[in-house]
N, C-alpha and C positions, 0 to 999 in steps of 0.2 A: 566422102567419108574418109577420114584419115587412115583408118586401118587398111582399107582397100588400096589407097595410094601407096602406103608403105609396102604392102604385099606386091603390088605391081613394080615398085622400084627395086625391091630385092630380087624378084623373079627376073626382071630385065637385066640386072647386074650379074645374074648367074650365081647368086649366093646359095651355097649348099644348106640343106636342112632348114628351109624357110618355114615349114610347118612347125617344127620344134621351137625355133627361135621366136616366131610370132605368138605362138601359144604361151610360151613362157613370159614374154613381154606383156601380153594381154592379161594373164592371170595376175602378174605382179601389179599392174595398174588397177585392176579390180580390187584386189586386196588392200592396196594403199588407200584407195578412195573410200572403201568401206570402213577401214580403220580410222581414217580422218573424220568421217561423219559420225562415228561412234566414240570418238575421243580415245581410241586405242582399246576399246573393250572388244576382245576377240569373240566372245560368245555372241554378242549382239551383231557384230560384223558378219559372223558366219550365218546367223539367222537371216540377215538381209540379203546375203548372197545365195541362200538356199543350199548351204553345205553344212556339214557337221563341224563341231568344235575340234575334233581330232583332225579332220581334213584341213581346216584352216591353219592349225598349228603345224601340221606336216608340210603344207605348202609354204608357209612362212620360212621354215627351216630350209626346204629344198631351194627356194628362190633367194635365199640369203637376205631375207628382210628382217631377221631378228636384230633388234637394236636400232633399226632404221626408223626415223620419225615418220609417222603416217602422212 
């Protein structure tokens, strides 16, 4: 599993804040995938992810995904 390998790699390297970094990376990947599958439709992407439309909008802003192609 790629996520576990990345976690092991970062932990072995002594990278600080692994939890925060991997959570951010994982959320960004999930949102990008959902937006790609829904052709950029945020409400539909949020529904597929099981989150609210306000949550996906906030996460897109927090993760710097605004204006990024899905």
